[in-house]
VOPAGU-2260 file (C-alpha; in pm, 1 decimal, decimal comma):
REM VOPAGU-2260
SITE   aa  ch    i         X         Y         Z
SITE  MET   A    0    -331,7    -630,1    1112,5
SITE  ILE   A    1    -178,3    -315,2     957,6
SITE  GLU   A    2    -194,4      34,4    1100,5
SITE  THR   A    3      -6,8     335,1     968,1
SITE  LYS   A    4      -8,2     695,7    1083,3
SITE  GLY   A    5     142,9     981,2     884,8
SITE  LEU   A    6     368,8     760,1     673,8
SITE  ARG   A    7     590,3     982,8     455,0
SITE  LYS   A    8     865,0     943,3     196,8
SITE  SER   A    9    1043,8    1203,5     -17,5
SITE  TYR   A   10    1314,4    1177,3    -282,0
SITE  PRO   A   11    1563,4    1430,9    -417,8
SITE  SER   A   12    1504,4    1523,1    -779,8
SITE  GLY   A   13    1628,5    1756,9   -1047,9
SITE  ARG   A   14    1984,0    1872,2   -1103,1
SITE  ARG   A   15    2207,5    1789,6    -806,6
SITE  GLY   A   16    1904,7    1669,0    -613,2
SITE  ARG   A   17    1802,9    2017,8    -507,2
SITE  THR   A   18    1432,1    1955,2    -567,1
SITE  VAL   A   19    1238,4    1734,2    -325,2
SITE  VAL   A   20     956,2    1514,9    -454,7
SITE  ASP   A   21     702,5    1398,5    -195,4
SITE  ALA   A   22     621,1    1044,0    -307,8
SITE  VAL   A   23     406,8     971,0      -1,1
SITE  ARG   A   24     266,1    1262,9     196,4
SITE  GLY   A   25     131,6    1117,9     518,8
SITE  ILE   A   26     -74,3     804,5     465,6
SITE  ASP   A   27    -301,5     667,8     738,7
SITE  LEU   A   28    -428,3     312,5     691,9
SITE  ALA   A   29    -604,9      51,9     903,7
SITE  VAL   A   30    -624,7    -296,4     749,9
SITE  GLY   A   31    -811,3    -571,8     931,6
SITE  GLY   A   32    -704,7    -933,5     953,5
SITE  GLY   A   33    -814,6   -1163,9     674,2
SITE  GLU   A   34    -915,1    -897,1     422,7
SITE  ILE   A   35    -798,6    -804,2      74,9
SITE  PHE   A   36    -710,6    -436,0      87,0
SITE  GLY   A   37    -639,8    -244,1    -231,3
SITE  LEU   A   38    -430,5      63,5    -299,7
SITE  LEU   A   39    -585,1     202,6    -617,9
SITE  GLY   A   40    -439,1     490,4    -812,5
SITE  PRO   A   41    -253,4     599,6   -1125,9
SITE  ASN   A   42     113,2     527,8   -1188,7
SITE  GLY   A   43     323,1     760,8    -973,4
SITE  ALA   A   44      53,5     803,0    -707,8
SITE  GLY   A   45     271,7     657,4    -430,5
SITE  LYS   A   46     126,0     305,0    -413,5
SITE  THR   A   47     448,6     112,3    -468,2
SITE  THR   A   48     646,2     344,1    -239,8
SITE  THR   A   49     391,3     282,1      35,5
SITE  LEU   A   50     411,7     -93,2     -17,9
SITE  ARG   A   51     791,8     -91,2     -17,3
SITE  MET   A   52     794,8     101,7     309,7
SITE  LEU   A   53     557,2    -146,4     471,1
SITE  ALA   A   54     773,2    -433,6     343,3
SITE  THR   A   55    1086,2    -272,3     504,1
SITE  LEU   A   56    1253,9    -229,5     164,5
SITE  ILE   A   57    1282,6     147,8     211,1
SITE  ARG   A   58    1276,3     344,1     534,8
SITE  PRO   A   59    1003,0     606,1     587,0
SITE  ASP   A   60    1104,9     967,8     640,8
SITE  GLY   A   61     830,0    1007,3     897,4
SITE  GLY   A   62     525,0     849,7    1052,9
SITE  GLU   A   63     480,8     511,1    1213,3
SITE  ALA   A   64     335,4     169,6    1134,4
SITE  ARG   A   65     263,9    -164,9    1298,0
SITE  ILE   A   66     228,6    -481,5    1092,3
SITE  ALA   A   67      98,8    -802,4    1250,2
SITE  GLY   A   68     201,6    -666,5    1588,9
SITE  ALA   A   69     557,8    -565,4    1490,4
SITE  ASP   A   70     675,7    -203,9    1482,5
SITE  LEU   A   71     798,9    -106,7    1136,1
SITE  LEU   A   72    1079,3     121,2    1257,1
SITE  ALA   A   73    1178,0     -45,3    1584,1
SITE  ASP   A   74    1154,3    -407,7    1469,8
SITE  PRO   A   75    1194,6    -436,4    1090,5
SITE  ALA   A   76    1327,2    -793,3    1123,4
SITE  GLY   A   77    1009,5    -886,9    1308,3
SITE  VAL   A   78     802,9    -733,8    1029,3
SITE  ARG   A   79     995,2    -932,2     766,5
SITE  ARG   A   80     925,1   -1259,1     951,3
SITE  ARG   A   81     552,4   -1186,8     938,6
SITE  ILE   A   82     513,1   -1076,8     576,5
SITE  GLY   A   83     547,1   -1195,2     218,7
SITE  TYR   A   84     625,3    -955,4     -65,3
SITE  VAL   A   85     580,0   -1003,5    -440,1
SITE  ALA   A   86     726,2    -726,6    -654,2
SITE  GLN   A   87     570,9    -614,1    -980,4
SITE  GLY   A   88     859,2    -757,3   -1180,5
SITE  GLY   A   89     848,8   -1097,3   -1008,7
SITE  GLY   A   90    1143,7   -1293,1    -878,2
SITE  THR   A   91    1182,0   -1615,0   -1076,4
SITE  ALA   A   92    1493,6   -1700,7   -1275,3
SITE  ASP   A   93    1459,0   -1824,9   -1633,2
SITE  THR   A   94    1683,6   -2130,1   -1599,4
SITE  VAL   A   95    1549,1   -2260,0   -1266,5
SITE  THR   A   96    1241,8   -2481,9   -1224,9
SITE  GLY   A   97     941,5   -2376,9   -1020,9
SITE  ARG   A   98    1011,5   -2654,9    -771,0
SITE  GLU   A   99    1373,6   -2544,1    -727,4
SITE  GLU   A  100    1264,6   -2183,3    -672,4
SITE  LEU   A  101    1019,3   -2286,5    -399,7
SITE  VAL   A  102    1263,1   -2517,6    -222,9
SITE  HIS   A  103    1529,0   -2246,5    -224,9
SITE  GLN   A  104    1286,2   -1987,7     -88,1
SITE  ALA   A  105    1178,2   -2218,7     194,6
SITE  ARG   A  106    1543,7   -2283,3     281,3
SITE  LEU   A  107    1604,1   -1907,2     300,4
SITE  TYR   A  108    1339,1   -1896,7     574,1
SITE  GLY   A  109    1522,0   -2163,2     774,8
SITE  SER   A  110    1351,2   -2485,9     671,8
SITE  SER   A  111    1552,4   -2807,4     655,0
SITE  ARG   A  112    1600,1   -2969,1     313,5
SITE  ALA   A  113    1329,3   -3226,7     382,6
SITE  GLU   A  114    1087,3   -2967,0     520,5
SITE  ALA   A  115    1158,5   -2729,9     228,9
SITE  ARG   A  116    1078,2   -3006,3     -21,4
SITE  ARG   A  117     750,6   -3077,6     159,9
SITE  GLN   A  118     659,3   -2707,2     168,0
SITE  ALA   A  119     740,0   -2675,4    -201,8
SITE  GLU   A  120     520,9   -2975,4    -285,2
SITE  ASP   A  121     232,2   -2831,6     -82,2
SITE  ALA   A  122     267,2   -2495,7    -260,5
SITE  LEU   A  123     278,9   -2659,4    -603,2
SITE  LYS   A  124     -46,6   -2840,6    -529,7
SITE  ALA   A  125    -217,6   -2537,4    -375,7
SITE  PHE   A  126    -134,9   -2315,6    -675,1
SITE  GLU   A  127    -198,2   -2592,8    -933,3
SITE  LEU   A  128     162,3   -2586,5   -1052,5
SITE  THR   A  129     248,5   -2956,6   -1016,0
SITE  GLU   A  130     205,9   -3036,3   -1386,8
SITE  PHE   A  131     497,6   -2814,9   -1489,8
SITE  ALA   A  132     688,2   -2794,4   -1158,8
SITE  ASP   A  133    1005,4   -2943,5   -1307,6
SITE  ARG   A  134    1018,8   -2727,7   -1619,3
SITE  THR   A  135    1233,8   -2416,7   -1619,3
SITE  CYS   A  136    1046,4   -2092,7   -1549,9
SITE  GLN   A  137    1131,6   -1953,3   -1893,4
SITE  THR   A  138     886,0   -2207,0   -2041,2
SITE  TYR   A  139     592,5   -2085,5   -1827,7
SITE  SER   A  140     311,4   -1860,3   -1943,5
SITE  GLY   A  141     277,2   -1519,0   -1778,6
SITE  GLY   A  142      -3,2   -1642,9   -1557,2
SITE  GLN   A  143     186,7   -1957,1   -1451,8
SITE  ARG   A  144     494,6   -1754,7   -1368,8
SITE  ARG   A  145     290,4   -1508,5   -1164,2
SITE  ARG   A  146     141,7   -1793,9    -962,5
SITE  VAL   A  147     495,0   -1914,0    -887,7
SITE  ASP   A  148     580,3   -1559,7    -773,7
SITE  ILE   A  149     286,5   -1558,3    -532,2
SITE  ALA   A  150     369,7   -1908,9    -410,4
SITE  LEU   A  151     722,3   -1786,2    -333,7
SITE  GLY   A  152     572,3   -1499,9    -134,2
SITE  VAL   A  153     367,9   -1730,1      89,5
SITE  ILE   A  154     593,7   -2037,4     118,2
SITE  HIS   A  155     669,2   -1943,4     481,5
SITE  GLN   A  156     297,7   -1885,1     560,1
SITE  PRO   A  157     314,4   -1513,9     644,7
SITE  ALA   A  158      34,7   -1329,9     823,9
SITE  VAL   A  159      38,3   -1052,4     560,3
SITE  LEU   A  160     107,7   -1068,0     186,7
SITE  PHE   A  161     199,1    -758,0     -17,0
SITE  LEU   A  162     134,6    -780,6    -392,5
SITE  ASP   A  163     253,4    -499,5    -619,3
SITE  GLU   A  164      45,0    -484,0    -940,0
SITE  PRO   A  165      -1,7    -863,4    -945,6
SITE  THR   A  166    -172,2    -888,9   -1287,1
SITE  VAL   A  167      10,6    -632,1   -1501,5
SITE  GLY   A  168      63,8    -769,0   -1850,7
SITE  LEU   A  169    -152,0   -1078,9   -1804,4
SITE  ASP   A  170    -431,5   -1187,1   -2038,8
SITE  PRO   A  171    -788,9   -1192,8   -1899,7
SITE  ALA   A  172    -788,5   -1566,7   -1826,0
SITE  SER   A  173    -459,1   -1545,8   -1636,0
SITE  ARG   A  174    -580,1   -1240,3   -1444,2
SITE  SER   A  175    -891,4   -1428,4   -1332,4
SITE  GLN   A  176    -679,9   -1721,2   -1216,0
SITE  VAL   A  177    -451,0   -1492,6   -1013,5
SITE  TRP   A  178    -759,7   -1328,6    -859,0
SITE  ALA   A  179    -887,9   -1672,5    -761,2
SITE  GLU   A  180    -558,4   -1755,4    -590,1
SITE  ILE   A  181    -561,3   -1428,0    -396,9
SITE  LYS   A  182    -918,0   -1491,3    -281,5
SITE  ARG   A  183    -820,0   -1842,7    -173,7
SITE  LEU   A  184    -541,3   -1702,7      43,7
SITE  ARG   A  185    -793,8   -1466,6     204,5
SITE  THR   A  186   -1026,2   -1758,0     286,8
SITE  GLU   A  187    -731,2   -1927,3     457,3
SITE  GLY   A  188    -697,7   -1626,5     688,3
SITE  MET   A  189    -418,2   -1434,3     520,0
SITE  THR   A  190    -431,0   -1054,9     497,6
SITE  VAL   A  191    -349,0    -938,0     144,2
SITE  VAL   A  192    -258,5    -584,1      37,0
SITE  VAL   A  193    -269,0    -525,1    -339,8
SITE  THR   A  194    -161,4    -223,4    -542,0
SITE  THR   A  195    -338,6    -178,5    -874,1
SITE  HIS   A  196    -434,7      81,9   -1130,8
SITE  TYR   A  197    -702,3    -145,1   -1279,3
SITE  LEU   A  198   -1052,1     -30,2   -1183,1
SITE  ASP   A  199   -1212,1    -368,7   -1251,1
SITE  GLU   A  200    -948,9    -545,3   -1042,3
SITE  ALA   A  201   -1005,2    -322,0    -741,2
SITE  ASP   A  202   -1382,1    -356,3    -777,1
SITE  ALA   A  203   -1390,7    -734,8    -817,0
SITE  LEU   A  204   -1107,8    -836,2    -586,0
SITE  CYS   A  205   -1081,5    -602,2    -288,8
SITE  ASP   A  206   -1288,7    -598,2      29,0
SITE  ARG   A  207   -1183,5    -238,0      89,9
SITE  ILE   A  208    -992,3      20,2    -112,1
SITE  ALA   A  209    -784,0     328,4     -45,2
SITE  ILE   A  210    -771,8     553,3    -352,0
SITE  VAL   A  211    -428,2     717,5    -362,0
SITE  ASP   A  212    -334,9    1029,2    -557,6
SITE  HIS   A  213     -18,5    1239,6    -532,6
SITE  GLY   A  214      95,7    1045,6    -226,6
SITE  GLU   A  215    -225,5    1090,2     -27,7
SITE  VAL   A  216    -537,1     885,0      41,9
SITE  VAL   A  217    -828,2    1073,5    -116,9
SITE  ALA   A  218   -1100,8     816,5     -44,6
SITE  GLU   A  219   -1133,9     490,9     148,6
SITE  GLY   A  220   -1404,6     228,0     190,9
SITE  THR   A  221   -1559,8     -75,0      25,5
SITE  PRO   A  222   -1608,8     -47,9    -351,5
SITE  GLU   A  223   -1983,9     -13,5    -301,7
SITE  GLU   A  224   -1949,7     251,7     -29,7
SITE  LEU   A  225   -1721,4     457,5    -250,4
SITE  LYS   A  226   -1951,6     433,2    -550,6
SITE  GLN   A  227   -2250,0     531,8    -337,6
SITE  GLU   A  228   -2071,5     860,1    -263,7
SITE  VAL   A  229   -2140,8     949,2    -626,9
SITE  SER   A  230   -2516,3     954,2    -581,1
SITE  GLY   A  231   -2763,9     871,7    -854,9
SITE  ASP   A  232   -2690,4     753,8   -1207,5
SITE  VAL   A  233   -2465,7     857,3   -1494,4
SITE  VAL   A  234   -2607,5     934,7   -1839,3
SITE  VAL   A  235   -2344,4     933,7   -2115,1
SITE  LEU   A  236   -2416,6    1125,2   -2436,1
SITE  THR   A  237   -2218,4    1117,6   -2758,3
SITE  GLY   A  238   -2278,8    1313,0   -3075,6
SITE  PRO   A  239   -2381,9    1671,6   -2999,4
SITE  ASP   A  240   -2138,5    1952,6   -2928,6
SITE  VAL   A  241   -2034,5    1899,1   -2567,9
SITE  GLU   A  242   -2036,9    2263,4   -2468,0
SITE  ASP   A  243   -2373,8    2331,6   -2632,7
SITE  ALA   A  244   -2530,0    2024,8   -2471,2
SITE  ALA   A  245   -2396,6    2121,6   -2128,0
SITE  LYS   A  246   -2538,4    2474,2   -2169,7
SITE  ALA   A  247   -2877,8    2343,6   -2279,9
SITE  LEU   A  248   -2903,5    2129,5   -1966,5
SITE  ALA   A  249   -2732,4    2366,3   -1722,6
SITE  ASP   A  250   -3049,4    2461,2   -1531,7
SITE  ALA   A  251   -3206,3    2114,7   -1525,5
SITE  PRO   A  252   -3320,2    2046,0   -1165,6
SITE  TYR   A  253   -3245,0    1673,2   -1194,1
SITE  LEU   A  254   -2878,8    1730,4   -1294,9
SITE  HIS   A  255   -2603,2    1722,9   -1028,2
SITE  ARG   A  256   -2311,2    1809,3   -1253,7
SITE  THR   A  257   -2153,9    1740,2   -1593,9
SITE  GLU   A  258   -1810,8    1607,2   -1690,5
SITE  THR   A  259   -1631,0    1586,4   -2024,3
SITE  PRO   A  260   -1389,8    1288,4   -2009,6
SITE  ALA   A  261   -1082,1    1269,6   -2231,1
SITE  GLU   A  262   -1234,8     996,4   -2445,8
SITE  GLY   A  263   -1509,7    1235,6   -2552,5
SITE  GLY   A  264   -1882,7    1268,4   -2501,0
SITE  LEU   A  265   -2064,7    1418,5   -2205,0
SITE  ARG   A  266   -2128,6    1255,4   -1865,7
SITE  LEU   A  267   -2437,6    1375,8   -1682,4
SITE  TYR   A  268   -2473,0    1291,9   -1312,3
SITE  VAL   A  269   -2845,0    1272,2   -1235,0
SITE  ARG   A  270   -3061,3    1162,7    -943,3
SITE  ASP   A  271   -3252,1     899,1   -1140,6
SITE  GLY   A  272   -3154,2     809,6   -1494,4
SITE  ALA   A  273   -3488,2     645,1   -1578,0
SITE  THR   A  274   -3677,0     971,4   -1518,7
SITE  ALA   A  275   -3401,1    1208,8   -1633,7
SITE  ILE   A  276   -3356,6    1071,3   -1986,5
SITE  PRO   A  277   -3716,8    1141,0   -2100,7
SITE  ARG   A  278   -3670,8    1498,9   -1979,3
SITE  LEU   A  279   -3323,2    1577,0   -2110,3
SITE  LEU   A  280   -3385,7    1453,7   -2466,4
SITE  PRO   A  281   -3661,4    1711,8   -2534,9
SITE  ALA   A  282   -3440,1    1981,7   -2378,5
SITE  LEU   A  283   -3161,4    1893,5   -2620,2
SITE  ALA   A  284   -3403,5    1878,0   -2914,2
SITE  GLU   A  285   -3532,1    2225,5   -2829,0
SITE  ALA   A  286   -3171,8    2347,9   -2854,1
SITE  GLY   A  287   -3134,5    2177,1   -3192,4
SITE  LEU   A  288   -2913,8    1897,7   -3058,1
SITE  THR   A  289   -2958,6    1524,9   -3126,7
SITE  PRO   A  290   -2735,8    1273,8   -2942,2
SITE  ALA   A  291   -2583,1     992,1   -3143,4
SITE  THR   A  292   -2603,8     758,3   -2842,8
SITE  VAL   A  293   -2746,9     770,9   -2490,7
SITE  GLN   A  294   -2621,2     528,6   -2224,6
SITE  LEU   A  295   -2733,3     485,3   -1865,8
SITE  GLN   A  296   -2460,5     371,8   -1624,7
SITE  ARG   A  297   -2413,8     322,7   -1254,2
SITE  PRO   A  298   -2127,5     522,5   -1096,3
SITE  SER   A  299   -1789,1     349,6   -1112,8
SITE  LEU   A  300   -1469,3     377,0    -911,4
SITE  ASP   A  301   -1342,4     603,4   -1188,1
SITE  ASP   A  302   -1633,2     836,7   -1109,5
SITE  VAL   A  303   -1519,9     836,3    -745,1
SITE  PHE   A  304   -1165,6     923,7    -852,4
SITE  LEU   A  305   -1303,7    1193,6   -1081,9
SITE  ALA   A  306   -1516,7    1339,6    -802,2
SITE  ARG   A  307   -1223,2    1349,2    -559,1
SITE  THR   A  308    -946,0    1465,8    -793,6
SITE  GLY   A  309   -1119,4    1640,1   -1083,9
SITE  ARG   A  310    -983,9    1398,5   -1343,6
SITE  SER   A  311   -1039,3    1044,6   -1464,0
SITE  LEU   A  312    -806,2     767,6   -1353,3
SITE  ASP   A  313    -762,0     683,2   -1722,4
SITE  GLN   A  314    -631,4    1035,8   -1780,9
SITE  SER   A  315    -369,3    1011,2   -1503,5
């Protein structure tokens, strides 16, 4: 449904624009029909720039892309007919009702007044917005307003929906409801591309993920495939001096590597946590070190990001 090759975008920066910043440095993507595809990465990684290029809002400096059969550069109008786009900031006006917003959006796509009203009613029901459809948007909760935003993006039934950070600023209950709506659209056959910097969102929502850093894709696959790249388990220690603990365990045959995240403690990547812990505790005790806590964890997407970039996503 989406294929990109070498997609690039740069911006002038600094005094008089003499410095060039490469926002996107040649991204290759292949997104299948009917899947939720995530672009995961820190702020400034190039996710939104990539999405805005694919949505024809900015023109790439290089590369090529096809979206739902339309060429991004040769037929941008064709691309726009096939896609929906929901920006991070949303698009609803405070003094307009949700119903009015939806009718207006349908009219912009060429529907008659009667057809636009029918489409708006269908969208209100599908997104469970009927109860407050005739209240102004300024009275909606963050989650309700975000559902209106997504409804606006799909009122014309696009083949592909682009969502830029769809749950930023929402409480957990509202986030879960937005996730449910996105999954519903997928079951109806829509292809959804989501940008996010939330690890749990990418893990729970996306069928496949491209991890983006400094304008490049550094890893791609399903959440489980990516986590399996970080083999074994993670043992997290708090309490002892990090450097002393790392030295005491440096020659342990069961230890792949150690990391010291910004939040403190020591992360030990081991083949099997259940057998490693009974061996590492005596080694620490022999060095005069006693951990305050010992936790056994499975690798996370943050561990994948750490392995590929040398830093935690939370540090970015």
